[in-house]
C-alpha positions in Angstrom: 0.0 0.0 0.0 1.3 3.4 -0.9 2.2 5.8 2.0 -0.2 8.4 0.5 -3.1 6.0 0.7 -2.2 5.1 4.3 -2.3 8.7 5.2 -5.6 9.2 3.6 -7.1 6.3 5.6 -5.5 7.4 8.9 -6.6 11.1 8.7 -9.7 11.5 6.6 -11.1 15.0 6.1 -14.7 15.5 7.2 -17.1 16.4 4.4 -20.7 17.6 4.5 -22.8 16.9 1.4 -25.6 19.5 0.6 -28.2 18.4 -1.9 -31.9 17.7 -2.5 -32.5 16.9 -6.2 -31.7 13.7 -8.2 -28.9 15.5 -9.9 -26.8 15.1 -6.8 -27.1 11.3 -6.4 -24.4 10.2 -8.9 -21.8 12.6 -7.6 -22.6 11.9 -4.0 -22.5 8.2 -4.5 -19.2 8.4 -6.2 -17.8 10.3 -3.2 -19.2 7.7 -0.8 -17.8 4.8 -2.7 -14.4 6.4 -3.1 -14.2 8.1 0.3 -11.2 6.0 1.4 -9.3 6.7 -1.8 -10.1 10.4 -1.6 -9.1 10.6 2.0 -12.5 11.9 3.2 -15.3 10.8 5.5 -18.9 11.9 5.0 -19.8 13.5 8.3 -23.4 14.4 7.3 -25.8 14.9 4.5 -27.9 18.1 4.5 -31.1 18.3 2.5 -34.5 20.1 2.4 -37.3 18.9 4.7 -39.6 16.1 3.6 -42.6 17.3 1.7 -46.2 16.0 1.2 -46.8 14.5 -2.2 -49.3 12.5 -4.1 -53.0 12.1 -3.7 -52.7 10.9 -0.1 -50.3 13.8 0.7 -47.9 11.4 2.3 -44.6 12.8 3.6 -41.8 12.2 1.0 -38.1 12.6 1.4 -36.0 14.4 -1.1 -34.0 12.3 -3.6 -30.9 13.0 -1.6 -32.6 12.3 1.7 -33.9 8.9 0.6 -30.4 8.1 -0.7 -28.7 9.1 2.6 -31.2 7.0 4.6 -30.6 4.0 2.4 -26.8 4.3 2.8 -27.0 4.8 6.6 -25.5 8.3 6.5 -26.2 11.0 9.1 -29.0 13.1 7.6 -29.9 16.7 8.5 -33.2 17.9 7.2 -33.6 21.7 7.4 -35.5 24.5 5.7 -32.6 26.8 6.5 -29.1 25.5 6.7 -28.1 28.9 8.1 -30.3 28.6 11.2 -28.0 28.6 14.3 -29.1 25.1 15.4 -28.7 23.7 11.9 -25.4 25.4 11.5 -24.1 23.9 14.8 -25.2 20.4 13.7 -23.6 20.7 10.3 -20.3 22.1 11.6 -20.1 20.1 14.8 -18.3 17.1 13.4 -15.2 19.0 12.4 -16.3 19.4 8.8 -13.8 21.2 6.6 -15.3 20.7 3.1 -18.8 21.4 1.9 -19.9 19.8 -1.4 -23.1 21.4 -2.8 -25.2 19.9 -5.6 -28.8 20.8 -6.4 -29.4 21.9 -2.8 -31.8 24.8 -3.3 -30.7 27.1 -0.5 -28.1 29.9 -0.2 -25.3 29.2 2.3 -24.5 32.3 4.5 -21.1 33.6 5.6 -21.4 32.3 9.1 -22.0 28.7 7.8 -19.1 29.0 5.3 -16.5 30.5 7.7 -13.3 28.5 7.6 -14.8 26.0 5.1 -13.8 25.0 1.6 -17.1 24.9 -0.2 -17.6 23.8 -3.8 -20.6 23.4 -6.0 -21.4 21.3 -9.1 -23.6 23.3 -11.5 -25.4 22.0 -14.6 -24.1 24.4 -17.2 -20.8 25.7 -18.6 -20.7 28.9 -16.5 -21.1 31.8 -16.8 -23.9 30.7 -19.1 -27.2 29.8 -17.3 -26.8 30.8 -13.7 -29.9 30.0 -11.8 -32.5 27.4 -11.1 -33.0 25.7 -14.5 -29.7 25.6 -16.3 -30.2 22.3 -18.0 -33.6 23.1 -19.4 -32.6 26.6 -20.5 -29.5 25.5 -22.2 -31.4 22.9 -24.1 -34.2 25.3 -25.0 -31.7 27.8 -26.3 -30.2 25.1 -28.6 -26.7 25.5 -27.2 -24.0 23.6 -29.1 -22.0 23.2 -25.9 -23.5 21.6 -22.9 -21.8 20.6 -19.7 -21.1 21.1 -16.0 -18.9 23.4 -13.9 -17.3 22.9 -10.5 -17.1 26.2 -8.8 -16.4 27.9 -5.5 -19.5 28.6 -3.4 -19.6 32.4 -3.3 -22.0 35.2 -2.1 -23.2 35.7 -5.7 -25.3 32.7 -6.7 -23.4 30.5 -9.1 -20.8 33.3 -9.4 -17.8 31.6 -7.8 -14.4 30.9 -9.4 -14.5 28.0 -11.9 -12.2 25.1 -10.9 -13.2 22.5 -13.5 -15.6 21.9 -16.3 -16.7 19.0 -18.5 -18.5 19.3 -21.8 -20.7 17.2 -24.1 -22.6 17.7 -27.3 -26.4 17.7 -27.7 -28.2 14.6 -28.9 -31.0 15.0 -31.4 -34.4 14.3 -29.7 -32.9 14.3 -26.2 -35.2 15.8 -23.6 -34.3 17.7 -20.5 -34.8 14.8 -18.2 -32.4 12.7 -20.1 -29.8 15.5 -20.4 -30.2 16.0 -16.6 -29.1 12.4 -16.0 -26.3 12.6 -18.5 -24.9 15.8 -17.0 -25.2 14.4 -13.5 -22.9 11.5 -14.5 -20.6 13.8 -16.4 -20.1 15.9 -13.3 -18.8 13.0 -11.2 -15.2 13.0 -12.5 -14.5 16.8 -12.2 -16.2 17.0 -8.8 -14.3 14.0 -7.4 -11.0 15.4 -8.7 -11.6 18.8 -6.9 -12.6 17.1 -3.7 -9.5 14.9 -3.8 -7.3 18.0 -4.3 -8.9 19.8 -1.4 -8.5 16.8 0.9 -4.9 16.2 -0.1 -4.0 19.8 0.7 -5.8 19.7 4.1 -4.1 16.4 5.1 -0.7 18.1 4.4 -1.8 20.8 6.8 -3.1 18.2 9.2 -6.7 19.3 9.0 -6.2 22.6 10.8 -9.3 24.8 10.7 -7.5 27.6 8.9 -6.3 25.4 6.1 -9.6 25.6 4.2 -8.8 29.0 2.7 -5.4 27.7 1.6 -7.0 24.6 0.1 -9.4 26.6 -2.0 -6.6 29.0 -3.1 -4.5 26.0 -4.1 -7.1 25.1 -6.8 -6.4 28.3 -8.7 -9.5 28.5 -10.9 -10.7 31.3 -13.1 -13.0 34.2 -12.4 -16.2 34.2 -14.4 -16.7 36.8 -17.1 -19.7 38.8 -15.9 -20.3 40.2 -19.3 -21.1 36.7 -20.6 -23.7 35.8 -17.9 -27.1 34.4 -18.9 -29.9 33.6 -16.5 -31.7 30.3 -16.1 -35.0 31.4 -14.7 -37.1 28.7 -13.0 -39.6 27.0 -15.3 -43.4 27.7 -14.7 -46.6 26.4 -16.2 -46.8 29.6 -18.2 -43.8 28.4 -20.2 -45.7 25.4 -21.6 -46.0 26.6 -25.2 -44.1 26.6 -28.5 -44.2 29.0 -31.5 -44.3 27.0 -34.7 -43.5 30.1 -36.8 -39.9 29.8 -35.4 -37.3 27.7 -37.2 -37.5 23.9 -36.8 -34.3 23.9 -34.8 -35.8 26.4 -32.3 -39.1 24.6 -32.1 -37.4 21.2 -31.4 -35.1 22.8 -28.8 -38.0 24.4 -26.9 -40.1 21.2 -26.9 -37.2 19.1 -25.7 -36.1 21.6 -23.1 -39.6 21.7 -21.5 -39.9 17.9 -21.3 -41.2 16.3 -19.2 -42.3 19.3 -17.2 -44.1 21.5 -17.9 -44.2 20.1 -21.4 -45.8 22.0 -24.3 -49.5 22.4 -24.1 -51.2 22.2 -27.5 -54.5 21.3 -29.3 -55.5 19.5 -32.5 -59.0 20.4 -33.6 -59.7 21.6 -30.1 -58.6 18.4 -28.4 -55.8 19.0 -25.8 -52.5 17.2 -25.9 -49.0 17.7 -24.6 -46.0 17.7 -26.9 -43.0 16.0 -25.2 -40.3 15.2 -27.7 -39.2 16.4 -31.2 -36.3 16.6 -33.5 -35.5 18.5 -36.7 -36.8 16.5 -39.6 -33.9 15.7 -41.9 -35.4 12.6 -43.5 -35.9 14.3 -46.8 -38.8 13.8 -49.2 -41.3 15.6 -47.0 -42.9 18.7 -48.5 -42.2 21.5 -46.0 -44.3 24.3 -47.5 -47.2 23.9 -45.1 -48.3 26.7 -42.8 -46.6 26.6 -39.4 -48.2 24.0 -37.1 -49.6 22.0 -40.1 -49.2 18.2 -39.9 -47.4 16.9 -42.9 -46.5 13.3 -43.9 -44.9 10.8 -41.5 -45.6 12.8 -38.3 -43.8 15.8 -39.4 -45.0 19.4 -38.6 -44.3 22.5 -40.6 -42.4 25.4 -38.9 -41.4 28.9 -40.0 -38.3 27.4 -41.5 -38.1 23.6 -42.1 -40.1 21.1 -40.2 -39.9 19.0 -37.0 -40.6 15.3 -36.4 -42.9 15.0 -33.4 -41.7 11.9 -31.5 -43.9 12.0 -28.5 -47.3 13.5 -27.6 -49.6 12.6 -24.8 -53.4 13.0 -24.5 -54.9 13.6 -21.1 -55.0 10.3 -19.2 -53.0 8.6 -22.0 -49.5 7.4 -22.5 -46.9 9.1 -24.7 -47.1 8.0 -28.3 -45.6 9.2 -31.6 -47.7 11.8 -33.4 -48.6 9.5 -36.2 -50.1 7.0 -33.8 -52.1 9.7 -32.0 -53.5 10.8 -35.4 -54.3 7.3 -36.5 -56.2 6.6 -33.3 -58.5 9.6 -34.0 -58.8 9.0 -37.8 -56.9 12.2 -38.5 -54.4 12.8 -41.3 -52.2 15.4 -42.9 -53.5 19.0 -43.0 -54.7 19.3 -39.4 -52.8 21.9 -37.3 -51.2 21.7 -33.9 -52.0 24.9 -32.1 -49.9 26.1 -29.1 -50.1 29.6 -27.6 -48.5 31.5 -24.8 -50.9 32.5 -22.0 -50.0 36.0 -23.0 -51.8 35.5 -26.4 -55.4 36.5 -25.7 -56.4 36.8 -29.3 -56.7 34.2 -32.1 -53.7 32.9 -34.0 -50.4 31.6 -32.8 -47.9 33.7 -30.8 
């Protein structure tokens, strides 16, 4: 056994994991499984309180809370991690590193004092700071997708960038699938950053003041504030698409909004939700129809080009391809899919 590994086992650095959403599970599980190799121990997991869900309004743990319970980890549920009692519980185990992924709360200065705190964010910062980076980057049709490991800073998602990982979009991929892909993509850079922090701290024998030095040892780069874009949280009011846009823009919006809130639409007055699309590049399809008009083979005309609608869902039904939906209702080419923003209070498409 190497002496470095022996040191990691004998003097592990205490880490607190902060997370709530499913996006955090793959990175947190990697840290748990590799904790001995990384030279860390998970002192606690901090998550949002259980919430009532479903028809029976049963109490339901967050994804991270359920994971922590299943793995036998110390779990702290709190609506405010900055509350003095929560702060004492979190910091009481000699914690020196915070790892934050999809947590949903700001961490204050008192909580962060003498702590090396890093965050995994679902975009290539400074693009898409905010609550919905994955959906917004997909909706925008970004050619570069990825994750960033950053310093937790007073400005939300504004800390120095320590590591990034990039990937390319996949035609027809929806936000839920990209979410899982980016969660897995974030494992390697986050684990590497945690390993570097822990190694620095072990050299300083875990002294409380070593956290600042550990963070500084990572270097990193300051974000370009002139390049910042905002990833506003999605709402039901976003559930629309403008078929007068280009096919690329239409497909990007549909996929970025799936599965929630989806795209609300109607065909001959009957409601349905559009959940997946891709630019139709099959060839041989006449694309001169009016925007929203159904063409051959489940294709729909746009302002420029056409999109292949891969999934729609009627109320109470299951997702099916558009052609199957039309066949089941004895409909064919020429009908139109209508979708309007709530702001559109007159006839026609927005």
